[in-house]
C-alpha positions in Angstrom: 0.0 0.0 0.0 1.3 3.4 -0.9 1.2 4.8 2.6 3.9 2.4 3.6 6.3 4.7 1.8 5.3 7.8 3.8 6.5 9.0 7.2 4.4 11.7 8.8 6.4 14.8 9.0 9.4 13.1 7.3 8.5 13.5 3.7 7.1 16.7 2.1 3.7 15.8 0.7 4.7 17.5 -2.6 7.5 15.0 -3.0 5.2 12.2 -4.3 7.8 11.5 -7.0 10.2 10.0 -4.4 7.4 7.8 -3.1 6.4 6.6 -6.6 10.0 5.6 -7.4 10.0 3.2 -4.6 6.8 1.4 -5.7 6.4 -1.3 -8.3 2.8 -1.8 -9.1 0.9 1.1 -7.5 -1.0 3.5 -9.7 1.1 6.7 -9.4 -1.8 9.0 -10.1 -3.7 7.5 -7.2 -0.6 8.0 -5.1 -0.3 11.6 -6.0 -4.0 12.1 -5.4 -3.8 10.6 -1.9 -0.7 12.6 -1.1 -2.3 15.8 -2.1 -5.4 15.1 0.1 -3.1 14.4 3.1 -1.2 17.6 2.4 -4.4 19.6 2.3 -5.4 18.2 5.7 -1.9 19.1 7.0 -2.4 22.7 5.7 -5.8 22.9 7.3 -4.3 21.9 10.7 -1.6 24.6 10.3 -4.2 27.2 9.3 -6.6 26.2 12.1 -4.3 25.8 15.1 -0.9 26.8 14.0 0.9 23.5 13.8 0.9 20.0 12.3 -0.1 17.4 14.9 2.0 14.3 15.4 -0.9 12.0 14.9 -4.6 12.0 13.8 -7.4 12.9 16.3 -11.0 12.1 15.8 -12.2 15.5 16.9 -9.9 17.1 14.3 -11.3 14.8 11.6 -14.9 15.7 12.4 -14.0 19.4 12.3 -12.2 18.9 9.0 -15.2 17.0 7.6 -17.4 20.0 8.6 -15.0 22.4 7.0 -15.0 20.5 3.7 -18.8 20.5 3.6 -19.6 24.0 4.8 -16.6 26.1 3.7 -15.3 24.3 0.7 -18.8 23.0 -0.4 -17.4 19.6 -1.3 -19.9 16.9 -2.4 -20.4 13.9 -0.2 -18.4 11.8 -2.6 -15.5 14.2 -2.5 -15.6 14.3 1.3 -15.5 10.5 1.4 -12.5 10.5 -1.0 -10.6 12.8 1.4 -11.5 10.6 4.4 -10.4 7.5 2.6 -7.0 9.0 2.1 -6.7 10.0 5.8 -8.0 6.6 6.9 -5.2 4.9 4.9 -2.8 7.2 6.5 -4.2 6.4 9.9 -3.5 2.7 9.2 0.1 3.6 8.3 0.6 5.6 11.5 -0.5 2.6 13.5 1.8 0.3 11.5 4.9 2.4 12.4 3.9 2.9 16.0 3.1 6.6 15.7 -0.5 6.0 16.6 -2.2 3.4 18.7 -5.8 3.4 17.3 -8.0 4.1 14.4 -9.7 7.5 14.7 -11.4 7.5 11.3 -14.3 5.1 11.3 -16.7 3.9 8.6 -19.5 5.7 10.4 -17.6 9.0 9.7 -18.2 8.6 6.0 -21.1 10.4 4.4 -24.0 8.4 3.0 -24.4 8.8 -0.7 -27.7 8.2 -2.3 -27.4 5.9 -5.3 -29.0 7.4 -8.4 -29.3 6.2 -11.9 -27.0 7.8 -14.4 -28.4 9.9 -17.1 -29.2 7.9 -20.3 -26.0 7.3 -22.3 -25.7 10.3 -24.6 -23.5 8.7 -27.2 -24.6 5.7 -29.3 -22.6 3.0 -31.0 -22.5 4.9 -34.4 -21.1 7.9 -32.7 -18.3 5.8 -31.0 -17.5 3.9 -34.2 -17.3 7.2 -36.2 -14.9 8.5 -33.5 -12.7 5.4 -33.7 -12.8 5.7 -37.5 -11.4 9.2 -37.4 -8.6 8.0 -35.2 -7.9 5.1 -37.6 -7.8 7.4 -40.6 -5.4 9.8 -38.8 -2.7 7.1 -38.9 -1.9 7.6 -35.2 -1.7 4.0 -34.0 -1.1 5.0 -30.3 -4.2 7.2 -30.1 -6.3 4.6 -32.0 -5.2 1.9 -29.5 -6.0 4.1 -26.5 -9.5 4.9 -27.7 -10.2 1.3 -28.7 -9.0 0.1 -25.3 -11.4 2.6 -23.7 -14.3 1.6 -26.0 -14.2 -2.2 -25.2 -12.9 -2.3 -21.6 -14.3 0.7 -19.7 -10.8 1.3 -18.3 -10.3 4.4 -16.2 -8.1 7.3 -17.5 -5.5 6.9 -14.6 -5.4 3.1 -15.2 -4.8 3.6 -18.9 -1.8 5.9 -18.5 -0.4 3.7 -15.8 -0.4 0.4 -17.8 3.0 -1.2 -18.1 4.1 -3.6 -20.8 4.5 -6.4 -18.3 0.8 -6.0 -17.3 -0.4 -7.0 -20.8 -0.7 -10.4 -22.3 -2.0 -10.2 -25.8 -1.8 -13.9 -26.4 -4.1 -14.6 -23.4 -6.0 -11.3 -24.3 -5.7 -10.1 -20.7 -4.6 -6.9 -19.0 -3.5 -6.8 -15.4 -4.9 -3.5 -14.0 -4.2 -1.7 -10.8 -7.3 0.3 -10.0 -8.6 2.6 -7.3 -7.2 1.8 -3.8 -4.5 -0.4 -5.5 -7.2 -3.0 -6.1 -6.0 -5.5 -8.7 -8.2 -7.1 -11.4 -7.9 -8.8 -14.8 -9.5 -7.1 -17.7 -10.3 -9.1 -20.8 -9.6 -7.8 -24.3 -11.6 -8.5 -27.5 -9.9 -9.1 -30.9 -10.3 -5.4 -32.0 -8.4 -4.2 -28.9 -5.7 -6.8 -29.2 -5.2 -5.9 -32.9 -5.1 -2.2 -32.2 -2.4 -2.6 -29.4 -0.3 -4.9 -31.6 -0.3 -2.5 -34.4 0.8 0.3 -32.0 3.6 -1.9 -30.6 5.0 -2.3 -34.1 5.7 1.4 -34.4 6.4 2.1 -30.7 10.0 3.3 -30.2 10.7 3.6 -26.5 12.6 1.9 -23.7 9.9 3.0 -21.2 8.2 0.3 -19.2 4.8 2.0 -19.8 2.6 1.0 -22.7 1.6 4.4 -23.9 4.4 6.9 -24.4 5.2 10.0 -26.3 8.3 11.7 -27.7 8.4 14.1 -24.7 7.7 11.6 -21.9 8.0 8.0 -21.1 4.5 8.0 -19.8 1.4 9.8 -21.0 -0.4 12.1 -18.5 -4.2 12.0 -17.9 -4.4 15.5 -19.3 -2.8 14.3 -22.6 -5.5 11.7 -22.8 -8.1 14.5 -22.6 -6.2 16.3 -25.4 -6.4 13.2 -27.6 -10.1 13.0 -27.2 -10.6 16.7 -27.8 -8.5 16.6 -30.9 -10.9 14.1 -32.6 -14.2 14.9 -31.0 -16.1 17.9 -29.7 -18.5 15.6 -27.8 -16.9 12.3 -26.6 -14.8 12.4 -23.4 -12.9 9.6 -21.6 -15.5 9.5 -18.9 -18.3 9.4 -21.5 -16.7 6.5 -23.3 -16.3 4.6 -20.0 -20.0 5.3 -19.4 -20.8 4.1 -22.9 -18.9 0.8 -22.3 -20.8 0.0 -19.1 -24.2 0.9 -20.6 -23.6 -0.8 -23.9 -22.3 -4.0 -22.3 -25.3 -4.3 -20.0 -27.7 -3.4 -22.8 -26.2 -6.0 -25.2 -27.1 -8.8 -22.8 -23.7 -10.4 -23.5 -22.4 -9.4 -20.1 -23.8 -10.1 -16.7 -23.7 -7.3 -14.1 -20.9 -8.7 -12.1 -18.8 -9.2 -15.3 -19.2 -5.5 -16.2 -18.3 -4.6 -12.6 -15.1 -6.5 -13.0 -14.2 -5.0 -16.3 -14.9 -1.5 -15.1 -13.3 -2.0 -11.7 -16.5 -1.4 -9.6 -16.0 -2.7 -6.1 -19.8 -2.8 -5.6 -22.3 -3.9 -8.3 -24.6 -1.2 -7.1 -22.2 1.2 -8.9 -22.6 -0.8 -12.1 -26.4 -0.7 -11.8 -26.4 3.0 -12.3 -25.4 2.4 -15.9 -28.4 0.1 -16.5 -30.4 3.0 -18.0 -31.1 2.7 -21.7 -29.9 5.1 -24.2 -31.8 8.4 -24.9 -33.1 7.0 -28.2 -34.4 3.9 -26.5 -36.1 6.0 -23.8 -37.9 8.0 -26.5 -39.0 4.9 -28.3 -40.5 3.5 -25.2 -42.2 6.8 -24.5 -43.9 6.6 -27.9 -45.4 3.2 -27.1 -47.4 4.6 -24.1 
């Protein structure tokens, strides 16, 4: 777990690069995100009472939770993300003997009402037209990225963190490290395998990461956004992940727990929010009333 690399007060929270270099499998963007949330809590402590405490206190956590909700206007989901980072840090402090008990409990997390997602706003023809534009561009890397998104529902951070040794094109499998360093096997269809193989033929880099550029040995999440924006004014990485989940469920080829595995949902209730039909299907059903 990433927090095993951190020593409270011993490493500057901005220095996530040093932490990442010591890790083999962890998602570096998840690490940076966690480090940033711990740093923000640190700064709140300094601003609130002038110093950084040597350990975590439940009373401080409750005050910080209230601050995030009332002053920062964070959503319940965002508050829970911050608490998850601090809870992981709490576990680490206990492991190194800097703290004796857990002070962040599951009951401290905010309840989030599960709602259905809006009907998927892109249809198969839109996605296929998007992929075709990338194919005709001749950029095999970008085409492989979008094809991977289309047929796996992989997250942006997972995509840029994929390493060559996590991919088995013969077995048609990808070993993915997702949120909270949770590991899963994602299965590839023939289109995705072909797209990646074609990209590897022209890939010129010694980087351990699958997707690289001339400027860096690893693509950044913002670069993924730029790729999408270059070829579409509508489709985004998140929208394409939404499309995969909705399309997989709507096709009847996947069971809910299978889609949950592909997308990295720890709870099938999360997958169920994508069970809404497309906007067109909703309109067709309305006309039958």
